[in-house]
N, C-alpha and C positions, 0 to 999 in steps of 0.2 A: 280873473281869478285863476288859480293854478289848475291846469287841465287834469293832472292826475287826481287832485283832490275832488274835482267834479265827477270823474269816472268812479272813484271809490264811493263817494256819497250816493251816486245813482245806484250803484250795485247794492249798497246797504239799504237804500229806500226800497228797491225791488225785493231784496231778501226779506225785509221787514214785512212786506205784503204777502210774500210766499209763506212766511213763517206763521201768519195769523191762523190760529187754531179754530176749526169749525166745531170741535167737541167741547162739551162743558168740562169744568175742572173736575167734577165728580167722575165723569166718564174716563178722563185721562188717568186719574188715580186708580180707578178700577182696573184699567189695562195694565198699569204698572204692577199692582199687587198680583194679578194673574201671572205676569211674566216672571216676577220674583219667585213665586211658589213653584212654577213650572221648572225654572232653571235650577232651583235648589232641592227638588224633591228627592234626589238620590244622594244628597249629602247626609252626614251623620245627624245633623240637626233636623233636616227635612224628614228623615225616616223616623226619628224619635217623636216628632210632633205630627206625623202622618199627613204630610203635605198632599200626597196623592188623593187621600180621602177628602181633604179640604177642597181640592180642585173640582171634585164631583158634587160639592154642595151647591144648592141653589142660591144660598146667601153666603158667599165666600167671605165677605167682610165680617159678618157676625161670627161665622165659624172660626175665622182666623183669630179674632181677639178673645174668643172663649177658650181656644185650644192652647194658645201660646201666651205665657205670662209676660208682664212687663219686666225688662231687664235694665240694670244700670251697668256701668263698666265692670265693676267688681264681680257682679253675678255672671255676666257674660264671659269674662276672662276666666274666672275660677272653674266654671263648668265646661267651657268650650274653647275659648281663644288660646289658652295656654298650650293646647295641642297644636294650634295653627302656628304659634310662635316657635314651637319645637320642630316644625317642618312637616307635620302630618297633613296630608291632603284631604280635600273633600270634607272638611269639618263643618263650617257653616255656609260655605260657598264652594262651588266646584274648583278644584285645583289648589295651588299654593300661591298666596299673594307675593308679588315681587317686592312690595314696599310695605313698611309700617310707619304710620305717622306718629311721632312722639308728641304727647300732649300732657301737660300738667294743669291745663286750664288756668284758673285764677287762684288755685290753692298752692300750698307748699308741698303737696304730695310728690312722690317720685313719679317719673314720667310713665304715662300710660302708652301702650302700643296698640294703635288702631289699624287693622288691616286695610290696605289700599290696593285694590285689584286693578287689572288693566281696564276692566269695564268701568270702574269708578273714575279712572283717569280720563277715559273717553267721555264719561258723563260730565265731568268738570269742564272739559273742553267744549262740549255741546252747550252747556249753560253759559260759558264765557262768550261763545259766539252769539248766543241770543242777546247777551248784554250789549255786545258790539252792535248788533242789528237794531237794538232799541234806541241807540243814539240818534237814529233818524227821526225820533219823536221830539228831539230837542232842537232848539234854534241855534245850531252851530254852523259857522261858515264853512265853505268848501275846503278852505286851506287847513282847517283843523284835522281833516282826515289824512293829511300827509305828515303830521307831526309824530314825534316819538312818545312812547309810553314808558314811564318809570314805574316799575313794580318793585317795591321794597318789602322783602319778606325775610325769611331765614336763609341761611347759606345753602347753596345748591350742592355743596361738597358733602354728599350723603355718606354715612358710615355703613360699610358692608359687614353684616353680622350673620354668620351661619347660613350663607346662601341668599340672604335678602338684604335690602337696603333700608336704613332708618334715617329719619330726619323729620322736621316739621312740615306740615302740609304745604305751606307756601314754597318751601324749598323743593319738595317733590314736584309740585305743579310747575315751577319755573324750570326745573330740569327736564320737563317733558313738554315744553311749549312747541307748537307745530312749526315746521320749517319756514312757512310763509310769513310767520309773525316775527322771526328773528331780526329782520331788518328794522322793525319798529321798536323792539324791546331794549330797554336800558334798565340797569347799568351794564348789561352784557354779561356773557358767561364768566369772563375772567374775574371781574369785580364781584359778581354774585356768588362766586365760590369762596370768597374770603370769609373765614369762619368767625374771626373776631369782629364784633359789631362796630366798635370805634374805628378800627382800621378800614372797614368797608365804607363807613360814612365819610371818613376823611378822603378815601379814594374817589368817592362820588363828588365831594366838594371840589376836588382838584380838577376833575373832568367836566364838571357842570357847564362851564362857559362854552364847551365844544358841542354841547347837545342842544337840540331844539325840541324841548319837552312840551307836549300839549296836554298830557293827562298824567296823573299820579295815582297809584293804588297802594293801599297798606293801612295798617292799624293806626288810628289818629295820634296816639301819644308818641309813637316812634317816628312817624312821618313828620310831626311837628319838630322833634329834636333834629331830624335830618335837615329840614328846611332852615332851621336856625343856624346849623353848622355851615350850610352852603352859603347863606347870606353873610355870616360872620367871616368865613374864610376868604370870600371874594370882596369883602369890604363894601357890600351893597346895602341899600336901605330896605329893600323888599325883594322877595323872590322873583318878582316880575322884572327887576333890573337885570336878572340873569336869564330868565326864561320868559320873555315877553309874550309868548304865545300860549302860556299855560292857562287853560280854561276849565279843566275838569279835575275834580278830585273824587275818587272812589274810596269811600270809607269801607270798613268791613268788620263784622263780628261784634261790635260794641255800639252803643248809642252815641251818635256824633254830637248831639247838641251841647254837651258840656265843653266841647273843644272849639265850638264855632267862633267864639270871641277871640281866642288866641290865634286861630287860623287867620281870621280877618286882619289881625294885627301884622301878620307876615306878608300880606298881599297888598297890592296897590291897584288891582283891577278886579272887576266882578268875577266871581268864580261860580261854576255850577257844581254843587255838592250832591253826589249820588251815593246811595247806600248799597252795599252788597253783604252777603251772608255766606262767607266761605269758612267752614269749620273743618276740623280734622276728619270728621265723618262724611264730609261732602259739601258740595256747593248748593246750599239750601234755597237761596232766593236772591233776587236782584231787582233793582229799581227799573221797571220797564217803561215807565211813562212819567211825565212831569207831574208832581204833586207836592203840595206844601209840607206834608207830613213826612216826606222822604220814606214813604211806605214801599215795601218790596213785594214783588210777585213771587210766590212759591214756584220752585222749579218742578212743575207737575209731571213732566214726561221724560225725565232724565235719570231714571234709575233709583228714585227715592219715593217711598210710600209713607205718607204722613198720617199720624193720629194725634189727638189732642186731649190731654187730661185736664179737667177743670182745676185751676190752681187754688185748691182749698186744703187747709191744714190736714184734714183727716185722710187725705189721699197720699200723704208723703211721710216718710220716716224722718228720724232726727237728722239724717245726713242730706235731706233734700231730694232723696230718690223716691220715685213713685212706688207704692207698695205693689207686689206682684199682680194683685187682682184689682188694681185701681181702674175705675171706669174710664173708658177712652171713647172719644167721638171721632167719626170720620169727617171729612171736609164738608159733606152735605148736612152735618148735624150741628156745626158750631154757630155761634152768634157773634155779631160785630160788637166790639167794645169789651167783651169778657176776656179774662186773662187765662191763658192755658200754658201748660208745660207740653213740649213736643216729644212724641215718640216717633222714631224713624226705623224703617226696614229698607235695606239698600243692597245694591249690587256688590257691596264689599262684605256682605254676610253679617250685617247688624240686623237684629230682629226685635221689633217692638222695644227699641233701645232709647233710653232717656238721654238726650244730648245735654240736658242740664240748663237749657235756656227757657225763659218764659216769653210768651208773645201775646199780642192781641191782634185781632183782625180789624182792619180799617175799611176793607171793602170785600164782601163775599163774592160779588160779581167778578172782580178781577183777582180773587184769591190773594189779596195783598195783606201784609202783616207789618208790624213794628216789633222789634225786640224791646222787651220791657225790663229784663233783668235775668237773674239766675235763680234756680230753685233753691240753691243753698243761701242765696242772698235775700232772705226774707226775715227781717228782724222782728221776732214775735215774742220777745221777752215781756212778761207781764201783760200780754194781750195788746201790744202796740201795733202789730200787724203792719209794719212799715216796709213797703216794697222799694226796689231800686228806682222804679219809674217815678214814684212820689219824691224820692230823694233828689233825683235829677231835676225835677221841676222846681224843687225848693232851692237848689243850687243856682239855677238860672235866675230866680228872683233875687237871690243875694247879689249876683253879678250886676243885675240891673239897679238894685237899690244902692249899692256902694261903689259902682263904677269900677269893678275889679274883674279879674279873670281867674276862674277856678277850674283848670282843666283836669285836676286829679283830686279825689277825695276817698276816704274810707271811714267806716264807722263800726262800732261793736258795742255790745252790752257788757258792763263791768259791775261788780258788786263790791260795795265798800260799807263796812259796819252794818251789814244787813239790808242796805238800800241799793236799788238798781239805778244805774246811770247809763245814758248813751254817750260814749266818748267818740268825738269826731276829730279827724285830722283833715284839714282843708289845705290842699296844695295850690298856692297862688303862683301866677306867672311872675317873672323877675321884677317887673315894674309895677306890680299891684301892692297896695298897702291899705290896711283898714284897722279900725279899733276892734280888738278881739272880743271884748265884752259886748259891744254893740252888735257884732256879727252873731254872737252866741244868742243874744236876746231875740234878734230878728229871725234866726233859723228856727228857734223853738216856736215862735209866733206863727211862722209860715206853715210849719208842719202841723200845728194844731188846726189851722184853717183848712188844710188839705186832707186830713185824715181824722175822722171822728174817733176811731179806735185809739189812735195816738193821743188825742185830746183827753179821752176818758182815762187812759193809762197814766197820763201826766197828773191827773187829779187824784190818783191812788198810789200804785206801787212803784211807778217810774218817778224817782225823786227829782231828776233833772237831766240836763245835758251839759257836757263840757266840750268846748271847742278850742282847738289849738291850731293857730295859723302857722303853716310851714311853707316851704317852697315846693313847687311841683317837682323840681329836680330831686328833692329828697326821696320821692317815690321811685324815681329812676335809679338813684343810687342804691336804694334798698333792693330793688330787683337785681341790680348788678352784684350786690353783696351775696345774693342767694343764687347767683349764676343763672338768672332769668332776665336776659337783656336782649331787646330787639325781637324781630320776627313776629311770632304769634302771641307774645307775652302781653297779658292784660292786667291792669291794676285791679286788685280785688276791691270791690266796693264795700264789702263787709268782711270783718275778721272776727274770729273767736277771741275770747279773753286772753288766751295764751299767746296768740299771734300779735294781738295789740300790745301786750307787754314787751314782746320781743322787738316790735317796731319802735316802741317808745324808748327802749334801751339803746337801739341803734341810733335814734335821733340824739339822745343824750351823749352818745359817745363821739358824735361828730364834732370837729373843731368849729367854733363859731366862725361865720364867714367874715 
């Protein structure tokens, strides 16, 4: 076996043992909260909310959540971050951030600007290293640790604005990779800086035969398109014809299961699929050990303090944001299996900030979670209470029942002649075909079996569902139409009625294939 690979693997094995924490998850999080309050006590935010007094309290966790309200992006920006963007220092974190991560999430809103401090960049690196160390827990050959890693995100060609740099978090992270990693990193600085998504993917496809890729990282929908382009351009049958040593795929930020079938169709060798949770606000979690659920361990000691709001309708406003006084639980107070919205306080100066994702705990002992959806993506028209997690489960049953692949979908509530309907658009892979009426009937049946509230709603005010089968490519074209292509862009699993109508108009305007 390759000598270098053995050396690297032994170093990772040793590092993994050294990295084992002797403290409990609660103790680690308590230390993070104390550090954050201490560092930020002289900022404008820290003075306003009297962080120095909080640090003297015997129960800092309780005092913190009583003193500081829950924030969403708009509340935080309008009260505090607009000053940071304008260049004022010591607003919510000491100094002035060099970077701002642009994020519009899965909505059509204009880009948000999330501060990214040097401390956050270091925290992201630290969590990334922990993820690398965790590979020693998986059964990978020595040779794997000599292979290259393809990280497909946004362009690293960041825009300079008023003394700071702006770009998506994947581009900011890639532009700050440590020197020792550059020998393993692909597509390399030149290709990574190409701003146009299609040009960047074509450049990757051309160079692909010259690389020895062992692992890939990126958002599933765009990684899938990239793999398809590489296979097509090189006239191959599967990605393993080009990269025979590809063994690991790191997903990120979205549930992977809807994409598994289409990924399997692009490969000819077994793959290890791992999940990661990198958002514009920080590197939240990573899969630290083998488990069938692809559950991820929270990054407990890398500059992020977590709180959890029970995902109940009364705790959220019409935009899916927690109300300012929403009850929040610490890590030691949550339960396995319950669904929560996350609040985070970080070394970038976010405080009790709703990231917009919902999660559930699969293991309290290991502080492991799974992403279940978005706080905005909870379809509750006429009491149906339908979450993205249940939708994804239903989609997987459709795939199994009809032998099709549905990597993309969206749904929303519409009202016609006084009646409510759920309108679904299911994006099929190119070689998938099914009878639309049968799929519609099956989807309704599955959802009734999975969600009693949905079943009750269907017997009352929810008149029915309407399913339209389209191509997954239609979603990508829609994103491109709205200048949201590649990088961190995620397909919205739910749309409001106005967005659904715009999407339907876009589909109708496309020329038949």
